[in-house]
C-alpha positions in Angstrom: 7.6 -1.2 12.6 10.9 -1.7 14.3 13.8 0.2 15.8 17.3 -1.3 15.6 19.7 0.6 17.8 18.3 0.0 21.3 19.9 -2.7 23.4 17.6 -5.2 25.0 19.1 -4.4 28.5 18.2 -0.7 28.4 15.0 -0.5 26.5 12.9 0.5 29.5 15.2 3.3 30.2 14.5 4.9 26.8 10.8 4.2 26.5 9.0 6.3 29.2 5.6 8.0 29.0 6.1 11.8 29.2 3.4 14.1 30.5 1.0 15.4 27.8 1.7 19.1 27.4 -1.0 20.2 24.9 -4.1 22.2 25.7 -7.5 20.5 25.8 -8.6 22.3 22.6 -5.5 21.1 20.7 -5.9 17.7 22.2 -9.5 17.4 20.9 -8.5 18.8 17.5 -5.8 16.2 17.1 -8.3 13.4 17.8 -10.8 14.9 15.3 -8.2 15.2 12.6 -7.0 11.6 13.3 -10.6 10.3 13.1 -11.0 12.2 9.8 -7.9 10.5 8.3 -9.0 7.1 9.5 -12.5 7.6 8.1 -11.2 8.8 4.8 -8.8 5.8 4.6 -11.5 3.2 5.4 -14.3 4.7 3.3 -12.1 5.5 0.3 -10.6 2.0 0.1 -14.0 0.5 0.8 -15.4 2.3 -2.3 -12.5 0.8 -4.4 -13.3 -2.7 -3.0 -17.0 -2.5 -3.7 -16.4 -1.0 -7.2 -14.0 -3.8 -8.3 -16.1 -6.6 -6.7 -19.5 -5.4 -7.9 -19.1 -4.3 -11.5 -18.3 -7.0 -14.0 -16.4 -4.7 -16.3 -13.8 -4.2 -13.6 -13.1 -7.9 -13.2 -9.7 -7.6 -15.0 -6.3 -9.1 -14.0 -4.9 -5.7 -13.2 -7.9 -4.8 -11.0 -7.3 -7.9 -8.9 -4.0 -6.4 -7.9 -5.8 -3.0 -7.3 -8.3 -4.9 -5.2 -5.6 -6.6 -3.1 -3.9 -3.2 -2.5 -7.3 -1.7 -1.5 -7.9 -4.5 0.9 -4.5 -4.1 2.6 -5.0 -0.3 2.7 -8.5 -0.8 4.1 -7.2 -3.0 6.9 -4.3 -0.6 7.6 -7.0 2.1 8.1 -8.8 -0.1 10.6 -6.0 -1.8 12.5 -2.9 0.3 12.1 -3.5 4.0 11.7 -5.8 4.5 14.7 -3.3 3.1 17.3 -0.4 5.0 15.8 -2.3 8.3 16.0 -3.4 7.6 19.6 0.1 6.5 20.5 1.5 9.8 19.1 -1.1 12.0 20.7 -0.9 10.3 24.1 3.0 10.0 23.9 2.6 6.5 25.2 1.3 3.0 24.2 -1.9 2.6 26.3 -3.3 -0.7 24.9 -1.2 -3.3 26.7 1.1 -6.1 25.7 -1.3 -8.5 24.2 -2.8 -6.0 21.8 0.7 -4.7 21.0 1.8 -8.2 19.8 -1.2 -8.5 17.6 -0.7 -4.9 16.4 2.9 -5.6 15.4 2.1 -8.8 13.6 -0.9 -7.4 11.7 0.8 -4.1 10.9 3.9 -5.9 9.6 1.9 -8.2 7.4 -0.2 -5.4 5.9 2.8 -3.1 5.3 4.6 -5.9 3.5 1.4 -6.7 1.5 1.2 -3.1 0.4 4.8 -3.1 -0.7 4.5 -6.3 -2.7 1.2 -5.3 -4.2 2.9 -2.3 -5.7 5.7 -4.5 -7.0 3.2 -6.9 -8.6 1.4 -3.9 -10.2 4.7 -2.8 -11.7 5.3 -6.4 -13.0 1.7 -6.5 -14.4 2.2 -3.3 -16.3 5.6 -4.3 -17.7 4.3 -7.6 -19.0 1.1 -6.0 -20.4 3.1 -3.4 -22.3 6.1 -5.4 -23.4 4.3 -8.6 -24.3 0.7 -7.7 -25.0 -0.3 -10.9 -26.8 1.2 -13.1 -24.1 -0.5 -11.1 -21.5 -3.9 -11.3 -23.2 -3.6 -15.1 -23.7 -1.9 -16.2 -20.5 -2.8 -13.7 -17.8 -6.4 -14.3 -16.7 -8.3 -13.1 -13.7 -8.0 -16.5 -12.2 -4.2 -16.5 -12.7 -4.0 -13.1 -11.0 -6.2 -14.3 -8.1 -3.7 -17.1 -7.6 -0.8 -14.7 -7.6 -2.5 -12.5 -5.1 -3.3 -15.5 -2.8 0.3 -16.6 -3.0 1.5 -13.0 -2.2 -0.7 -13.0 1.0 0.5 -16.4 2.0 4.2 -15.6 1.5 3.9 -12.3 3.5 2.1 -14.2 6.3 4.8 -16.9 6.4 7.6 -14.3 6.4 6.1 -12.2 9.1 5.4 -15.2 11.3 9.0 -16.4 10.9 10.3 -12.9 11.6 8.3 -12.5 14.8 9.1 -16.0 16.0 12.9 -15.5 15.7 12.7 -12.0 17.1 11.3 -13.5 20.3 7.9 -11.7 20.2 6.1 -15.0 20.2 8.3 -16.6 22.8 8.4 -14.4 25.8 9.6 -11.0 24.5 9.3 -8.5 27.3 7.5 -5.2 26.6 8.3 -2.2 28.8 5.4 0.0 30.0 4.3 2.4 27.3 6.3 0.6 24.6 5.2 -1.3 21.5 8.3 -1.7 19.3 9.9 -4.7 17.8 13.7 -4.6 18.4 15.5 -6.7 15.8 19.0 -7.9 16.0 21.5 -7.2 13.3 20.9 -10.3 11.3 17.1 -10.0 11.1 17.4 -6.3 10.5 19.4 -6.9 7.4 17.0 -9.7 6.3 14.0 -7.5 6.9 15.6 -4.6 5.0 16.3 -6.8 2.0 12.9 -8.5 2.0 10.7 -5.5 2.9 12.6 -2.8 1.0 15.6 -3.4 -1.2 14.2 -6.3 -3.2 10.7 -4.9 -3.9 12.0 -1.4 -4.4 14.5 -2.7 -7.0 11.8 -4.6 -8.8 9.6 -1.5 -8.8 12.3 0.9 -10.1 13.6 -1.4 -12.8 10.3 -2.5 -14.1 8.8 1.0 -14.2 11.9 2.4 -15.9 11.3 -0.2 -18.6 7.6 0.5 -18.6 8.1 4.2 -19.4 10.6 3.4 -22.1 8.1 1.1 -23.7 5.3 3.6 -23.3 7.4 6.3 -25.0 8.0 3.9 -28.0 4.2 3.3 -28.1 3.6 7.0 -28.1 5.9 7.4 -31.1 4.1 4.5 -32.9 0.7 6.0 -32.2 1.8 9.4 -33.7 3.1 7.6 -36.8 -0.2 5.7 -37.1 -2.2 9.0 -36.8 -0.3 10.4 -39.7 -1.7 7.9 -42.1 -5.1 6.6 -43.1 -5.3 3.2 -41.4 -7.7 0.2 -41.4 -10.0 -0.6 -38.5 -7.5 -3.2 -37.0 -4.9 -0.5 -36.7 -7.3 1.9 -35.0 -8.1 -0.8 -32.5 -4.4 -1.4 -31.9 -3.8 2.4 -31.4 -6.7 2.6 -28.9 -5.4 -0.4 -27.0 -1.9 1.1 -26.9 -3.3 4.4 -25.6 -5.3 2.5 -22.9 -2.2 0.6 -21.7 -0.1 3.8 -21.6 -2.8 5.6 -19.6 -3.0 2.7 -17.1 0.8 2.7 -16.8 0.8 6.4 -16.2 -1.8 6.3 -13.5 -0.2 3.3 -11.8 3.2 5.1 -12.1 1.8 8.0 -10.1 0.5 5.5 -7.6 4.0 3.9 -7.3 5.7 7.3 -7.1 3.5 8.5 -4.2 4.0 5.1 -2.5 7.8 5.5 -2.7 7.7 9.1 -1.4 5.7 7.9 1.6 7.9 4.8 2.2 11.4 6.1 1.8 11.6 8.2 5.0 10.7 5.1 7.1 13.4 2.9 5.7 16.0 5.8 5.6 15.3 6.4 9.3 15.6 2.7 10.0 18.9 2.6 8.3 20.1 5.6 10.2 19.3 3.7 13.4 22.8 2.1 13.2 24.5 5.6 13.4 22.2 7.9 15.3 20.1 7.6 18.4 16.5 7.1 17.4 13.6 9.0 18.9 10.2 7.2 19.3 8.2 10.4 18.6 10.1 11.0 15.3 9.7 7.3 14.4 5.9 7.5 15.0 5.6 10.6 12.8 7.5 8.9 10.0 5.3 5.8 10.4 2.2 8.0 10.0 3.6 9.2 6.7 3.8 5.6 5.6 0.2 4.9 6.7 -1.1 8.1 5.0 -0.2 6.4 1.7 -3.2 4.1 2.3 -5.3 7.3 2.5 -3.9 8.8 -0.7 -4.4 5.8 -3.0 -8.2 6.1 -3.4 -7.8 9.9 -4.0 -5.4 9.0 -6.9 -8.0 6.7 -8.3 -10.7 9.4 -8.0 -8.5 12.0 -9.7 -7.3 9.9 -12.6 -9.9 7.1 -13.2 -13.2 8.3 -14.6 -14.6 4.8 -14.0 -14.0 5.1 -10.3 -15.8 8.4 -10.1 -18.8 6.9 -11.9 -18.7 3.9 -9.4 -18.7 6.3 -6.5 -21.8 8.0 -7.7 -23.5 4.7 -8.3 -22.6 3.4 -4.9 -23.5 6.6 -3.0 -26.9 6.8 -4.8 -27.5 3.1 -4.0 -28.0 2.2 -7.7 -25.8 -0.8 -7.1 -28.8 -2.4 -5.4 -30.9 -2.3 -8.6 -31.4 -5.4 -10.7 -28.5 -6.2 -13.1 -26.5 -3.2 -11.7 -23.4 -5.4 -11.9 -23.6 -5.0 -15.7 -23.7 -1.2 -15.8 -21.2 0.2 -18.2 -18.8 2.2 -16.0 -15.9 2.4 -18.5 -17.5 4.9 -20.9 
């Protein structure tokens, strides 16, 4: 959440609070729509979190990454989306400097977490499809929990370092109505590489290889289906189909994520050659945040187990004895 082409000396000249020019009816409608987006984001991701934590069948290595992504999206819904909507509607930051600093730090951490969760999901699918026996024997739920923990710690350490050297923790002056982190050229490049170029490269390279492998698996499955095969081959075919389906769904997840994320980083890059506008920046940032709203919808559309979990949660069947052992995968 930063702009790059404003000089420290003239920041206050650029960030003023214009008069609100919308009618009361539109004003109320904007807040109602914003509240609906926030509620959908929080409730949707909370359903994912409860599902993965409650049902034993869902305690898989891949779902630990899905859980981590849902947690970061859930926190984005609580701490990030609401202030951005209010800021855009009011055309001014109204929460003060102290909250702004906390908002920038938490928002930056959660955004980086979402990006690297997606990159880890891509790596997980690549290993699962390219080296299935290694994945089954070496990648356990405990191993993936350690990976997720390290991911959170690394993101926290990076964001703390970034904000320390940007001056936000050592007397950075905020102008009235402003809540933007202005990075210098060096840290802008570092942040671009860490937050975008590196994880994006990992995602694109690994998912390109994932779909190449999935295509080979599809060919192998068709060949197996043309012959009478023993039970072990049927199991292999079913396993390959499951892995391909998981890769397809998570590929859709990644694609939506990139579509939502690209405008933000393209606009940040253009900050070196064009004059940036705060209102435009906020609209682009909302597009990034909306990705956290869309993810649970993707699960609901493509994962039958998630739809079954939603029914069990809404009907309060999860409070029954031994509900954690309910079969949600069939």
